[in-house]
PDB file of N, CA, C and O in Angstrom:
ATOM      1  N   MET A   1      -5.234 -67.617  23.020  1.00  0.00           N
ATOM      2  CA  MET A   1      -5.033 -67.588  21.653  1.00  0.00           C
ATOM      3  C   MET A   1      -5.783 -66.064  21.237  1.00  0.00           C
ATOM      4  O   MET A   1      -6.935 -65.684  21.446  1.00  0.00           O
ATOM      5  N   GLU A   2      -4.583 -65.345  20.536  1.00  0.00           N
ATOM      6  CA  GLU A   2      -4.920 -64.183  20.157  1.00  0.00           C
ATOM      7  C   GLU A   2      -6.040 -64.267  18.874  1.00  0.00           C
ATOM      8  O   GLU A   2      -5.945 -65.158  18.030  1.00  0.00           O
ATOM      9  N   THR A   3      -6.916 -63.421  18.836  1.00  0.00           N
ATOM     10  CA  THR A   3      -7.950 -63.328  17.626  1.00  0.00           C
ATOM     11  C   THR A   3      -8.443 -62.099  17.168  1.00  0.00           C
ATOM     12  O   THR A   3      -8.770 -61.190  17.931  1.00  0.00           O
ATOM     13  N   ILE A   4      -8.509 -62.039  15.872  1.00  0.00           N
ATOM     14  CA  ILE A   4      -9.318 -60.677  15.363  1.00  0.00           C
ATOM     15  C   ILE A   4     -10.595 -61.179  14.849  1.00  0.00           C
ATOM     16  O   ILE A   4     -10.717 -62.162  14.118  1.00  0.00           O
ATOM     17  N   CYS A   5     -11.710 -60.292  15.368  1.00  0.00           N
ATOM     18  CA  CYS A   5     -13.089 -60.670  14.433  1.00  0.00           C
ATOM     19  C   CYS A   5     -13.587 -59.448  13.816  1.00  0.00           C
ATOM     20  O   CYS A   5     -13.495 -58.341  14.348  1.00  0.00           O
ATOM     21  N   ILE A   6     -14.031 -59.637  12.868  1.00  0.00           N
ATOM     22  CA  ILE A   6     -14.824 -58.549  12.185  1.00  0.00           C
ATOM     23  C   ILE A   6     -16.056 -59.271  11.985  1.00  0.00           C
ATOM     24  O   ILE A   6     -16.154 -60.457  11.670  1.00  0.00           O
ATOM     25  N   ASP A   7     -17.230 -58.231  12.253  1.00  0.00           N
ATOM     26  CA  ASP A   7     -18.504 -58.601  11.959  1.00  0.00           C
ATOM     27  C   ASP A   7     -19.589 -57.659  11.192  1.00  0.00           C
ATOM     28  O   ASP A   7     -20.046 -56.588  11.590  1.00  0.00           O
ATOM     29  N   ASN A   8     -19.845 -58.285  10.105  1.00  0.00           N
ATOM     30  CA  ASN A   8     -20.592 -57.260   9.443  1.00  0.00           C
ATOM     31  C   ASN A   8     -20.337 -55.879   9.021  1.00  0.00           C
ATOM     32  O   ASN A   8     -21.157 -54.962   9.049  1.00  0.00           O
ATOM     33  N   LEU A   9     -19.000 -55.817   8.589  1.00  0.00           N
ATOM     34  CA  LEU A   9     -18.280 -54.687   8.200  1.00  0.00           C
ATOM     35  C   LEU A   9     -18.744 -53.902   6.864  1.00  0.00           C
ATOM     36  O   LEU A   9     -18.770 -54.495   5.785  1.00  0.00           O
ATOM     37  N   ARG A  10     -19.100 -52.578   6.982  1.00  0.00           N
ATOM     38  CA  ARG A  10     -19.460 -52.059   6.002  1.00  0.00           C
ATOM     39  C   ARG A  10     -18.362 -50.811   5.674  1.00  0.00           C
ATOM     40  O   ARG A  10     -18.045 -50.075   6.608  1.00  0.00           O
ATOM     41  N   PHE A  11     -17.937 -50.646   4.673  1.00  0.00           N
ATOM     42  CA  PHE A  11     -17.198 -49.565   4.544  1.00  0.00           C
ATOM     43  C   PHE A  11     -17.404 -48.580   3.149  1.00  0.00           C
ATOM     44  O   PHE A  11     -17.569 -49.202   2.099  1.00  0.00           O
ATOM     45  N   THR A  12     -17.403 -47.171   3.084  1.00  0.00           N
ATOM     46  CA  THR A  12     -17.799 -46.332   2.084  1.00  0.00           C
ATOM     47  C   THR A  12     -16.450 -45.587   2.028  1.00  0.00           C
ATOM     48  O   THR A  12     -15.802 -45.388   3.055  1.00  0.00           O
ATOM     49  N   TYR A  13     -16.112 -45.253   1.032  1.00  0.00           N
ATOM     50  CA  TYR A  13     -14.752 -44.020   0.901  1.00  0.00           C
ATOM     51  C   TYR A  13     -15.396 -42.866   1.312  1.00  0.00           C
ATOM     52  O   TYR A  13     -16.532 -42.592   0.925  1.00  0.00           O
ATOM     53  N   PRO A  14     -14.577 -41.970   2.282  1.00  0.00           N
ATOM     54  CA  PRO A  14     -15.228 -40.549   2.597  1.00  0.00           C
ATOM     55  C   PRO A  14     -14.727 -39.754   1.486  1.00  0.00           C
ATOM     56  O   PRO A  14     -13.805 -40.075   0.737  1.00  0.00           O
ATOM     57  N   GLY A  15     -15.565 -38.459   1.438  1.00  0.00           N
ATOM     58  CA  GLY A  15     -15.571 -37.514   0.507  1.00  0.00           C
ATOM     59  C   GLY A  15     -14.272 -36.617   1.134  1.00  0.00           C
ATOM     60  O   GLY A  15     -13.380 -37.145   1.798  1.00  0.00           O
ATOM     61  N   ILE A  16     -14.317 -35.224   0.822  1.00  0.00           N
ATOM     62  CA  ILE A  16     -13.186 -34.332   1.174  1.00  0.00           C
ATOM     63  C   ILE A  16     -13.473 -34.179   2.593  1.00  0.00           C
ATOM     64  O   ILE A  16     -12.510 -34.238   3.357  1.00  0.00           O
ATOM     65  N   ASP A  17     -14.798 -33.967   3.141  1.00  0.00           N
ATOM     66  CA  ASP A  17     -15.017 -33.626   4.471  1.00  0.00           C
ATOM     67  C   ASP A  17     -14.825 -34.769   5.707  1.00  0.00           C
ATOM     68  O   ASP A  17     -14.936 -34.528   6.909  1.00  0.00           O
ATOM     69  N   GLY A  18     -14.526 -36.001   5.128  1.00  0.00           N
ATOM     70  CA  GLY A  18     -14.393 -37.187   6.027  1.00  0.00           C
ATOM     71  C   GLY A  18     -15.567 -38.039   6.001  1.00  0.00           C
ATOM     72  O   GLY A  18     -15.499 -39.161   6.503  1.00  0.00           O
ATOM     73  N   GLN A  19     -16.692 -37.595   5.439  1.00  0.00           N
ATOM     74  CA  GLN A  19     -18.113 -38.175   5.683  1.00  0.00           C
ATOM     75  C   GLN A  19     -18.148 -38.955   4.168  1.00  0.00           C
ATOM     76  O   GLN A  19     -17.550 -38.520   3.184  1.00  0.00           O
ATOM     77  N   PRO A  20     -18.787 -39.918   4.179  1.00  0.00           N
ATOM     78  CA  PRO A  20     -19.324 -40.566   2.547  1.00  0.00           C
ATOM     79  C   PRO A  20     -20.391 -39.548   2.207  1.00  0.00           C
ATOM     80  O   PRO A  20     -21.321 -39.166   2.918  1.00  0.00           O
ATOM     81  N   PRO A  21     -20.039 -39.153   0.860  1.00  0.00           N
ATOM     82  CA  PRO A  21     -21.022 -38.442  -0.065  1.00  0.00           C
ATOM     83  C   PRO A  21     -22.438 -38.852  -0.289  1.00  0.00           C
ATOM     84  O   PRO A  21     -22.676 -39.989  -0.697  1.00  0.00           O
ATOM     85  N   ALA A  22     -23.303 -38.079  -0.071  1.00  0.00           N
ATOM     86  CA  ALA A  22     -24.873 -38.336  -0.390  1.00  0.00           C
ATOM     87  C   ALA A  22     -24.643 -39.332  -1.303  1.00  0.00           C
ATOM     88  O   ALA A  22     -23.777 -39.192  -2.167  1.00  0.00           O
ATOM     89  N   GLY A  23     -25.319 -40.328  -1.215  1.00  0.00           N
ATOM     90  CA  GLY A  23     -25.768 -41.470  -2.308  1.00  0.00           C
ATOM     91  C   GLY A  23     -24.582 -42.515  -2.685  1.00  0.00           C
ATOM     92  O   GLY A  23     -24.653 -43.406  -3.531  1.00  0.00           O
ATOM     93  N   ALA A  24     -23.435 -42.182  -1.825  1.00  0.00           N
ATOM     94  CA  ALA A  24     -22.295 -43.237  -2.174  1.00  0.00           C
ATOM     95  C   ALA A  24     -22.736 -44.590  -1.907  1.00  0.00           C
ATOM     96  O   ALA A  24     -23.579 -44.637  -1.011  1.00  0.00           O
ATOM     97  N   GLU A  25     -22.405 -45.748  -2.434  1.00  0.00           N
ATOM     98  CA  GLU A  25     -22.470 -46.958  -2.124  1.00  0.00           C
ATOM     99  C   GLU A  25     -21.245 -47.624  -1.668  1.00  0.00           C
ATOM    100  O   GLU A  25     -20.179 -47.438  -2.254  1.00  0.00           O
ATOM    101  N   PRO A  26     -21.371 -48.535  -0.454  1.00  0.00           N
ATOM    102  CA  PRO A  26     -20.268 -48.960   0.028  1.00  0.00           C
ATOM    103  C   PRO A  26     -19.805 -49.926  -0.831  1.00  0.00           C
ATOM    104  O   PRO A  26     -20.527 -50.504  -1.643  1.00  0.00           O
ATOM    105  N   VAL A  27     -18.218 -50.194  -0.635  1.00  0.00           N
ATOM    106  CA  VAL A  27     -17.385 -51.029  -1.307  1.00  0.00           C
ATOM    107  C   VAL A  27     -17.241 -52.265  -0.769  1.00  0.00           C
ATOM    108  O   VAL A  27     -16.806 -53.236  -1.389  1.00  0.00           O
ATOM    109  N   ILE A  28     -17.663 -52.263   0.590  1.00  0.00           N
ATOM    110  CA  ILE A  28     -17.614 -53.568   1.641  1.00  0.00           C
ATOM    111  C   ILE A  28     -18.835 -53.413   2.363  1.00  0.00           C
ATOM    112  O   ILE A  28     -19.113 -52.366   2.950  1.00  0.00           O
ATOM    113  N   GLU A  29     -19.738 -54.643   2.337  1.00  0.00           N
ATOM    114  CA  GLU A  29     -20.908 -54.511   2.964  1.00  0.00           C
ATOM    115  C   GLU A  29     -20.890 -56.130   3.398  1.00  0.00           C
ATOM    116  O   GLU A  29     -20.528 -57.088   2.716  1.00  0.00           O
ATOM    117  N   GLY A  30     -21.395 -56.103   4.746  1.00  0.00           N
ATOM    118  CA  GLY A  30     -21.995 -57.711   5.080  1.00  0.00           C
ATOM    119  C   GLY A  30     -20.502 -58.244   5.251  1.00  0.00           C
ATOM    120  O   GLY A  30     -20.570 -59.470   5.165  1.00  0.00           O
ATOM    121  N   PHE A  31     -19.345 -57.894   5.432  1.00  0.00           N
ATOM    122  CA  PHE A  31     -18.082 -58.908   5.606  1.00  0.00           C
ATOM    123  C   PHE A  31     -18.043 -59.254   6.802  1.00  0.00           C
ATOM    124  O   PHE A  31     -18.384 -58.438   7.659  1.00  0.00           O
ATOM    125  N   SER A  32     -17.681 -60.353   7.108  1.00  0.00           N
ATOM    126  CA  SER A  32     -17.329 -60.978   8.678  1.00  0.00           C
ATOM    127  C   SER A  32     -16.105 -61.937   8.370  1.00  0.00           C
ATOM    128  O   SER A  32     -15.905 -62.385   7.241  1.00  0.00           O
ATOM    129  N   LEU A  33     -15.415 -62.178   9.312  1.00  0.00           N
ATOM    130  CA  LEU A  33     -14.270 -62.713   9.461  1.00  0.00           C
ATOM    131  C   LEU A  33     -13.697 -63.096  10.645  1.00  0.00           C
ATOM    132  O   LEU A  33     -13.797 -62.196  11.479  1.00  0.00           O
ATOM    133  N   THR A  34     -13.029 -64.260  11.130  1.00  0.00           N
ATOM    134  CA  THR A  34     -12.229 -64.345  12.610  1.00  0.00           C
ATOM    135  C   THR A  34     -11.049 -65.026  11.757  1.00  0.00           C
ATOM    136  O   THR A  34     -10.999 -65.823  10.821  1.00  0.00           O
ATOM    137  N   LEU A  35      -9.962 -64.193  12.680  1.00  0.00           N
ATOM    138  CA  LEU A  35      -8.720 -64.616  12.506  1.00  0.00           C
ATOM    139  C   LEU A  35      -7.951 -64.953  13.475  1.00  0.00           C
ATOM    140  O   LEU A  35      -7.804 -64.138  14.386  1.00  0.00           O
ATOM    141  N   HIS A  36      -7.282 -66.204  13.531  1.00  0.00           N
ATOM    142  CA  HIS A  36      -6.272 -66.584  14.785  1.00  0.00           C
ATOM    143  C   HIS A  36      -5.124 -66.302  14.450  1.00  0.00           C
ATOM    144  O   HIS A  36      -4.778 -65.969  13.317  1.00  0.00           O
ATOM    145  N   ALA A  37      -4.234 -66.440  15.679  1.00  0.00           N
ATOM    146  CA  ALA A  37      -2.793 -65.944  15.447  1.00  0.00           C
ATOM    147  C   ALA A  37      -2.224 -67.160  14.585  1.00  0.00           C
ATOM    148  O   ALA A  37      -2.255 -68.371  14.806  1.00  0.00           O
ATOM    149  N   GLY A  38      -1.688 -66.416  13.516  1.00  0.00           N
ATOM    150  CA  GLY A  38      -0.853 -67.326  12.457  1.00  0.00           C
ATOM    151  C   GLY A  38      -1.607 -67.378  11.203  1.00  0.00           C
ATOM    152  O   GLY A  38      -1.004 -67.768  10.203  1.00  0.00           O
ATOM    153  N   ASP A  39      -3.019 -66.993  11.099  1.00  0.00           N
ATOM    154  CA  ASP A  39      -3.643 -67.261  10.224  1.00  0.00           C
ATOM    155  C   ASP A  39      -3.597 -66.033   9.038  1.00  0.00           C
ATOM    156  O   ASP A  39      -3.563 -64.887   9.486  1.00  0.00           O
ATOM    157  N   ARG A  40      -3.594 -66.172   7.780  1.00  0.00           N
ATOM    158  CA  ARG A  40      -3.320 -65.276   6.753  1.00  0.00           C
ATOM    159  C   ARG A  40      -4.703 -65.030   5.856  1.00  0.00           C
ATOM    160  O   ARG A  40      -5.388 -66.013   5.573  1.00  0.00           O
ATOM    161  N   CYS A  41      -5.076 -63.788   5.445  1.00  0.00           N
ATOM    162  CA  CYS A  41      -5.938 -63.529   5.064  1.00  0.00           C
ATOM    163  C   CYS A  41      -5.753 -62.529   3.844  1.00  0.00           C
ATOM    164  O   CYS A  41      -4.919 -61.644   4.034  1.00  0.00           O
ATOM    165  N   LEU A  42      -6.448 -62.538   2.543  1.00  0.00           N
ATOM    166  CA  LEU A  42      -6.108 -61.926   1.539  1.00  0.00           C
ATOM    167  C   LEU A  42      -7.427 -61.417   0.940  1.00  0.00           C
ATOM    168  O   LEU A  42      -8.188 -62.301   0.546  1.00  0.00           O
ATOM    169  N   LEU A  43      -7.861 -60.039   0.793  1.00  0.00           N
ATOM    170  CA  LEU A  43      -9.125 -59.482   0.564  1.00  0.00           C
ATOM    171  C   LEU A  43      -8.668 -59.184  -0.794  1.00  0.00           C
ATOM    172  O   LEU A  43      -7.701 -58.423  -0.788  1.00  0.00           O
ATOM    173  N   VAL A  44      -9.137 -59.616  -2.182  1.00  0.00           N
ATOM    174  CA  VAL A  44      -8.800 -59.011  -3.327  1.00  0.00           C
ATOM    175  C   VAL A  44     -10.184 -58.595  -4.049  1.00  0.00           C
ATOM    176  O   VAL A  44     -11.124 -59.337  -3.765  1.00  0.00           O
ATOM    177  N   GLY A  45     -10.485 -57.466  -4.993  1.00  0.00           N
ATOM    178  CA  GLY A  45     -11.452 -57.118  -5.410  1.00  0.00           C
ATOM    179  C   GLY A  45     -11.214 -56.288  -6.582  1.00  0.00           C
ATOM    180  O   GLY A  45     -10.078 -56.407  -7.041  1.00  0.00           O
ATOM    181  N   SER A  46     -11.964 -55.501  -7.167  1.00  0.00           N
ATOM    182  CA  SER A  46     -11.796 -54.738  -8.316  1.00  0.00           C
ATOM    183  C   SER A  46     -11.365 -53.417  -7.756  1.00  0.00           C
ATOM    184  O   SER A  46     -11.836 -52.889  -6.749  1.00  0.00           O
ATOM    185  N   ASN A  47     -10.287 -52.879  -8.629  1.00  0.00           N
ATOM    186  CA  ASN A  47      -9.658 -51.532  -8.079  1.00  0.00           C
ATOM    187  C   ASN A  47     -10.394 -50.122  -8.459  1.00  0.00           C
ATOM    188  O   ASN A  47     -10.255 -49.019  -7.931  1.00  0.00           O
ATOM    189  N   GLY A  48     -11.243 -50.535  -9.575  1.00  0.00           N
ATOM    190  CA  GLY A  48     -11.702 -49.012 -10.356  1.00  0.00           C
ATOM    191  C   GLY A  48     -10.824 -48.500 -11.244  1.00  0.00           C
ATOM    192  O   GLY A  48     -11.136 -47.438 -11.781  1.00  0.00           O
ATOM    193  N   ALA A  49      -9.758 -49.032 -11.532  1.00  0.00           N
ATOM    194  CA  ALA A  49      -8.909 -48.197 -12.342  1.00  0.00           C
ATOM    195  C   ALA A  49      -9.627 -48.711 -13.820  1.00  0.00           C
ATOM    196  O   ALA A  49      -9.226 -48.256 -14.892  1.00  0.00           O
TER     197      ALA A  49
END
């Protein structure tokens, strides 16, 4: 069975140079997920607009 696993994902938006700006807070932290073939997942959160 095909599986996608994410374990303890952390993501911070990069700055102009491709690296997170100093002091930038991650928008996702500690996210873990396992999806099997045919599973569906939707990650929804505030968009900052």
